[in-house]
C-alpha positions, 0 to 999 in steps of 0.5 A, a space after each residue: 894516483 891523483 892527490 889534491 893538496 888543499 891549503 889556504 895559502 899557496 905561497 911560502 908563508 910558514 911551516 904548513 906551506 913548507 910541508 904542503 909544497 915538499 909533500 907535493 914534490 915528493 908525491 910527484 917524484 914518485 909518479 903521482 899527479 898533484 894539484 893544489 887548491 887554496 886562496 887566489 893570490 898573485 904570490 901563488 907558486 902552485 895551482 890547479 888545471 881548472 884555474 879555480 881558487 877561493 877569493 881572498 878576504 882583506 880583514 885588516 879593515 875590521 869586521 865593522 867595515 865588512 859585515 859579511 866577513 863573519 859569515 864568510 869566515 865560518 862558512 864559504 859558499 864561494 870556496 865550495 863552488 870553486 873546489 867543486 870545479 877542481 874536483 870535477 876537472 881533476 877527479 882526485 883519488 885523495 884530497 889532503 887538507 891542511 890549514 883551511 879554517 877561517 878562509 876556505 872553511 870546513 865547508 869544502 869538506 861538505 862539498 868533497 863528501 857531496 862529490 863522493 856521493 854523486 860520483 860514487 868515486 872512492 875519494 880518501 879525505 886526509 887532514 894534517 893537523 898543523 896546530 890545535 885548531 880542532 879542539 881550541 878556537 884560538 889554535 894555540 891552547 894558551 890565553 892572552 897572558 900566554 898561560 897554557 889553557 885547556 878549558 876548551 878541550 871539553 867542547 865548551 867553547 864559551 871559555 874562549 869568549 870569557 878569556 878573549 883568547 883570540 888576540 885578546 879581542 872580544 869580537 874575534 873571540 866570539 867569532 872563533 867560538 861561533 866557528 868552533 860550535 858551528 863545525 862541532 854540530 856539523 857532520 863535516 869532520 865525520 867525513 874525514 877518514 884520517 887525521 895526521 898528527 905530527 906529534 903524539 902530544 897533539 894526538 893526545 889532545 885531539 883524542 880528548 874528543 870522541 869524534 876525532 879519537 878514532 881517526 887520529 894517527 901520529 906521523 912526525 914531520 919529515 925533514 931534509 938535511 940542509 948544509 953540512 955538519 961543522 967540524 969546529 964549533 964556535 962556542 956560542 948558544 943559539 936561539 932562532 925563529 920566533 923570539 918572544 915570551 911565549 917562545 921562552 926567549 925571556 927565560 933564556 935571557 935570564 939564563 944568559 945573564 948568569 953565564 956572562 962568559 958565554 955568548 948567546 946569539 939570537 936570529 929571527 924576529 919577535 917582540 923580545 928583540 928589544 930585551 935581547 939588546 939589553 943583555 951584554 953577552 947577547 947578540 941579535 943578528 936579524 932574520 936569517 935563512 938558507 945557507 947563512 942560517 944553516 952555518 949559524 946552526 952548525 957552528 953553535 955549540 948548542 941551540 935552545 928551544 925554550 918554548 913555554 907553549 904547546 909546540 907541535 913538531 918544531 923543525 928547529 929542533 930537528 934542523 939543529 940535530 941534523 947539523 950536528 948541534 945538540 938541543 936543550 929544549 923545554 919539556 913541553 908539547 911535542 919537543 920531548 919526542 924529538 930529543 934524547 936526553 943525555 944523548 942529543 940534548 937535554 930537557 928542562 922545565 918550561 920557564 925555569 931559567 935555573 934548570 935551563 942554566 944547569 942543562 946548558 952548562 952540562 951540554 957545553 961541558 960535554 959538547 963533543 959527546 953530544 955533537 957526536 951523538 947528533 951525527 947518527 940521529 934520524 928523522 923522517 925523510 921525504 921518502 920514508 914519509 912518502 911510504 907511510 903516507 901512502 898507506 894512509 892514502 889507501 894504496 
């Protein structure tokens, strides 16, 4: 089987790219042919035999410095022309779309459908929703004040403009709303056969719009176990990843202030770093990756995912449990789908630092019990994921 994986970035950048590259490796492992389409960039680590890519755009100068940028962000003739070359050269059986908005644009779906009609070839179009872009112009379903916002679920995207949801910018919010309306009126998404949702929660949000409801399926992200389970916990509480208000870091700090005898460790980056440094029993250790991060997770008595926004399927929760570390997570978005309260961790009301405090004390008190339960936790592996996605691909 030939699979064309499509994503705007073809180099390591975030969770979507990790998913795309690992999925590609797994497909090849099972003797499938795989090529990639995305933006042209010297950092690209994958590609296609046609050597055809969409041109990247430098938007740092602002829209006023690039009058064509608004049109290219919504619809890209150039991306259509380039993917046409790949379709002709590679002749895929499946085109698997990932993050395509604002650079590749859904215009490439129109080209894939045109290819299907002109060649008569049965090509499956699959889309993995890594965020809420299909129903929220600003992707995250929260407003500039970091409050949960579901106003656009009705399909009335003027709400994005009224609240300036796209980075608190009126021009960017107008552009995001225009993009949402354009592709709502276009038939492009009707050509997608299946939309993979990494959480039941995300599926529930996409299902609010009839045009997506008949296409969505839930398939949690896969993950490979990295590192070994620590045999001796070091007693500290850990948060790692993006450290900011919307990720709940400030709420965790409030709990930390009431637990002066417990050490709190923070690894990653974000706007909350300065606040972390003000708390006596909190330590910021910088951005960590690889084995160094694995050891940090494995040695923690508990990790915390205190997010106050709609998380999808956070890898941090899965990584922690696979390394034998229980998780106290906010009861929001897709987080509850990954934690078994009373077994592999606990849930608390987002933003409620007193409830978080109680849950942390409980897990720390019975740390051995929670750790033991984590040793038997199971998530999708690349191989089990492959078997399920093969059915979606139609084989």
